[in-house]
N, C-alpha and C positions, 0 to 999 in steps of 0.2 A: 077322407080327402088327402091327395097326395101332398107331400112336402113340395114346396116350389111356388113362387108367385111370378106370373108372367105378364108383361106389358106389351100389348099389340098396338102397333103404330101404322096408319094407313089413312090417307086422305079421302078413301072411298069408304062410305059407311057400310055397304053391303059386305065389302071384303073383311072390315072389322068384325061385323056381326057374325059372319060366317066362321072366320077363324077363332073367334072366342067362344062361340058355341061348341066347336069340336074340342077345344082344349079344356072347357069346363066339363064336358062329358067325361074326359079323361080323368077328372078329379083335381085339376089345377085351379088355383085362385087367378082370375084374369081381369086386368083393367085395361082400358082402351084410350088412345089419343089420336086425334085427328091430324096432328102435325108434329114436327120436331120440337117446337117451343112448348107445346103442352106436355109432351113426353119428358122433357127436362124438369118441368115443374113437378110432375108426378115422382120422378126419379129422386128429387131433392127431398120429397116428403116420406118416402118409405123405401124399404129394401126389396129389391127385385133380384130374382136369380137370372132372369132371361128377358130380353127385349127382342121382339119380332118386328122388324120394321120394313116397310117399303123403300125402294131406292129412290124413286123420283117423287118428291112431295114439294109444295110451294114453301118458300122461306127456308128453314133448316131442313136440308134433304137427309136422305138415309146415311150417306158417308159422313156428313157432318155431325149427325146425331151419334154415330158409331164412334167417332174420334173423341167427342166430348164424354160419351159414356165411359170409355176405356180410360180417359185421362182421370176423371172425377170419382167413377164407381169401377175401379179394376176388377172387382170380383164379380160383376155382372157380365153375363155372357150375351153375345149380340148375334142374331141370326139375320141376314140380309135376304129379303124376298123381293123379286121383280120380274116384270113382264118384259123388260128391256135389257136382257142378259147380253153381255159381250165379255171377251177376254179381258180388256182393259179394266173395266169396272170390277170384275171378279178379283183380279189381281190386287187392284187397289183396296177393295174391302178385306181381302184375307191379309194383306200386308198391315192394315190398321188394326187387326186383332179380331175380325170377325170369326165366330165359331164355325160358320157354315154359309154358303151362297146357294139359294134355292131359286129356281127359275119357274115362273108361272107358264102355264098351268102346271100344278104339282099334284102328286098322288098323296092322299091323307096318310096312307100307312108310312110313306117315307117322311112325312112332317112329323108324324108322332114319335118315329124313331129318332130323329134328329133332336126334337125337343127333350125327349127322355134323356139322351146322352148329354145335351147341353146342361140340364138341370143337374144331373149327376156330377158332372165336372164342377159346377158352381158349388154344389153342396160338399164335395170332396175339398175344394179349396178352402171353405169355410172351416170344415172339420179339421183339416190339417193346421190352419191358423189356430184354432182353439187347442189342438194338442201341443203345439209349439209354445203357446202362451202358458198352458199347463205345466210343460216341462220347464220353462224358463222360470216360473214362479217356483216350482219345485227346487230348482237349483239355487235360487236366491234364498228361500226360506224352507228349512225342512218340513215337509208335511206327509200325510199318509196318502198314497196314490193307490187307488183300487177301483176296479169296475166289478169285482166280485159281489154277488148278492149277500153271501154270508158276512163278508167284510163290511158291506155297506150297512147291514143291519147292526152290526156291532158299533160302527161310527154313529149311526142314528141314536142308539141308547146311550153311548158316551156322550153326545150332545145334549141329550135329555136330562141327564144327571149332573152335567159339569158345573152348574150354578149352584147346585145344592152343597150341604157339608157332609153328606153320607159317605161312609167307607166304601171304596171300590177296589175289588180284587181283580186283577188282570191275569187270567190263566192262559197258557200257551207253551209250546215247545221253545227252545232257546233259539234266538234269532228271528223269532216271528214279529219283533217289533214292539215289545211290551213297553219299553221306555219311551218309544215315540207315541204310543198311545196315551201314556201317562202325561206326557208333555202336552198333547193335544187337549186333554181334559183340562189341564192347568190353564192353558192359553184361552180356553172357552169358559173359564169359570168366572173371570172377572176380578179374581182376587189380586190385591195390590202387591203382595208379596212375591218372592222369587220361588223357583223350583229347585229343591234340593235332593240329591240322590244319596241313599245309604244302602250299600250292599251288605245284607244281613250275614253273608257267608264270610265275615272277617276272620283274619288269622286266628284271633283269640277273643274269648268272651270280654275280657278286661278292655281290649281295643274297642270292640264295638259299643260297649257301654259308654266309653269316654267319647266316642265319635257321636253318639246319639244324645247323651244327656250333658256333655261337658264335663270338664274336670280341673280342679285347681284354679277356678276363676276364668278358665277358658270357656267361651260358649260353645255348644254343641250343635248338631244339625237341627234340632228342634227350634233353638233360638234363632238360627240363621234362616229358617223357613218361616218366621213369624209373619202372619198375614198372607202366606203363601201356601205352598203344597210340599208335603214331604212325601218322597217317593221310597218305599222300602222295597228293594229288589231281592229276590230269592227269600221271601218271608218265612218259607218252610225251615230255613236254617237258623231262624231266631232261637238262642238258647232258653232252655225252659225257665232258668232264673231270671231273665229279663222280660219274659212275658207278662208277668203281673204288672211291672212298671210300664210297660207299654199299654196295657189295659187300662191302667189309671189315666194315662195320657189321653187315650182315645174316649173314654167313658166321662172323665171328669174335667179333661183339659188342664191336668196338673202333673208336674214331675219335680223330681229332686235330682240336683247335680250329683254325678258320680262321686262317692266319697262322703256324702252327706251334705247337710245344710238347710236352709229354709225352703218350703214349698214354692215352687215357680208356677206362675200361670202361663198358659201357651194357647195362642190362637193360631192353629195349623190344621190343614186339611191332609188326611192320611190317604194315599193310594198305594197299594201294595201289589205285588206281582209274584207269581211262583210258577216254575216248570213242573213241580210235583203236585199231585192232587191234595190240596190243603183240606179239603172236606174230608177226604179219607183219613188223613193224618189225625184230625180233630175227632173223628169217629173212633180211632184206635187209641186215643189218649195220648199221642205223641205230641200234639199241639192242643193249647187250651181251647176247649169249644167256645167259651163265653169270648175270648178274643177273636176267635174265627168269625163268630156272628158279627162282631163289630166292625171287623175289617171287611167282610164280604157281604155287607148290606146288598150291594149290586156286584155280580160276578160277570165280567166280560171275557169270553173265550175267543182267542185269536186262532183261525184256521191256519194250518202249516202251508207253505207255498205249494207243496205237491197237490193240494186241493183247491188252489186258486190259480192254475196254469194259464188261464186268460190273461192274468196280470203280468206274467213274466215279460212279454214284450215292452210293455210301458216301463215297468221297473227297470229292465235291462237298459233302455234308451236314457231314462232318468239317470241311472248310475253312470253310463257312458258319457252323458253330457257333462255331468258334475266333475267326473274324473278327468276328461279331457281339458276342461277349463282350469282345474287346479294344476295339472301337469303342463299346460301350455302346449298341447299336441293337437294336431288337425284331425282327430279321428271323430268322425260324425256319424257313421253308420256300422250297422252289423250284418255281416254277410249272411244269405239265406241259409247256408250249410251250418253256420255257427248257431244260427236261431233253431235249426232243427234238433242240434245236439243239446241246446238248453231246455227246449221244450220236452225232450225225451228224458231228462235227468230228473232224479227223485229229490234232490236238495234236502238232505238230512239236517244241514246247518241253516236252512231257509233264506230269509232275505240276507242275512250276513253273510252267507256264503256265496250268494248270487253277486252281491256287491264286491266281495273279494275276487271273484272270478273275472268280473268285468274290469276292475282296476288293475288286475294282472294283464289282461289282454290289451288294455289301453297302454300300459307302461311298455309293453313288448311290440306294440304295433309300430310299423315303420311307414304306413300310408294313412289314408283317410277311412279305412275299413277295419273292423275287427273280425278277422277271418277264423275258420274252424281251427287251424293250425296253432292259433294263439291260445286256445282253451286247454285246461289241464288234461292229462291223458285219463285221470279218473272219472271224467264225464263219459268216457266211452265212445264207441264209434257204431254207426249203422251195422246191425247184425249181417255177417257175410252168409252167402248162400250155403246150404249144407254141403259138406263135401261129397263129391261124386255126383251132385245133382246139376243137371244143366238148367239153368232158369229159362222159363218160357219167354220168348221175345215179345214184348209189347210194342204196340205203335207209340210214336211220340206223343199223339193226342191222348191216348190212354193214360200215359205216364203224366202228362200235364194235368189231366183231370183228376187223377189220384192225388198228386201233390196239392193242387188247390183245395180239395176236399179236405185234407189232412190239415192244411194250414187253418182252415175255417174251424176245423174241430178243436184245434189247439188254442186258437183265440176265442172260444166259446161262441162263434158266430159273428164276432165283430169283424165287418168287412174292412173297415179302414186299417185296422191293425193287420188283418190278414195280407192286404195289398202291399203294406210297407214290408212285411215279412217276405213276401214273393217278389218284391223288387218291381212292381208294376203299379199303374195308377188304378184308382178305384173304378174309373169308367171301363177300362179293359177287363178288370175283374167281373164288373157287372154284366158285360157282353157275354163273357164266357159262361157265367152261371145261367144267364137266360137262354144260352144255346144248349146247355145241359138240360135244363127243365123241359125244353122242347123235344128233346131226344128220348125223354122218359115215356 
């Protein structure tokens, strides 16, 4: 069944029955009302993407139904159908917000086309609202944003083990969001304590030991994270002399302050992360195997950004919105040429590099758009034609088609993001894609 729910309103039963039959055969969910009052009652009970209404009806006529629908349910499209068409009523209907004005008798192919476009517009509006809400939420509270199947699988596993006490190792390149995932696990865990970060690549072994276990009466990170989560970043850098002490903490829930003293009890959940292959280091004897097995009861591997290119538009817009709000600048969009360069880049620094690039562009922007000239030169530019070769001249239609298909490829087939990247609405994109399919 197609997405979309339609309300057919007509005081003639045969007209209602015929139109609803045609639309149901197209796969839509269809309800009927015999007048404007009944239609408003149905609209108040459930969400409809489209209302198909006759113009002349007793009581609340089609124009009044149109006005009330657009005022109370602005996301619902309205198509006016009438056997008494005239220029005055057509202008009045379109001014009041009608999607289309259809004159009886009508051709069924025309109605199918109009209904399809109206449903697409309504669905696009809802999708844009959802996207904006997601971006607003992401701006207000840091969260992991992705539509990538591999990333979503990682998040699903993380959610499944969050409420347990088992050790979680987060593997992935620098900048892939390891700490963000660790915070996500902590927030989902239900633990009452706080989230504490310790980077195991501290300048010295002594400094790391004091930071972890405490020293001279001063509490360390283990005590600070009591009842919460201790995140050990770059766990592969943990010195060999401290590994037995951490094993005791993970295995028995006990530790001793740096410099000695009585044994302390600890209630803390350990989540660790490493850009290096900790399993290989344990196999080589560089890292204690027994500690590795305790830390990596569950291993979550974050894919690099170059393997989740479909996330780049949404992540870029998230970083743009956040940076613009923080800097108080009116930058609200990314130009298509800039998107092209972002999507073609390899991002060795992953999300951290993307965020830095977007922040730089927002800082330099003088208008409402982040344009390609505001991106670092290291991103490169589209390859020039080979020297001495005269490129074949393509038609504008061919170029448009290639550009649209390229945008869909870069967004992993997500039409809403592709339309945003291209600077067109989804209805227009849908029309073009349908034309391409007809030409094949």
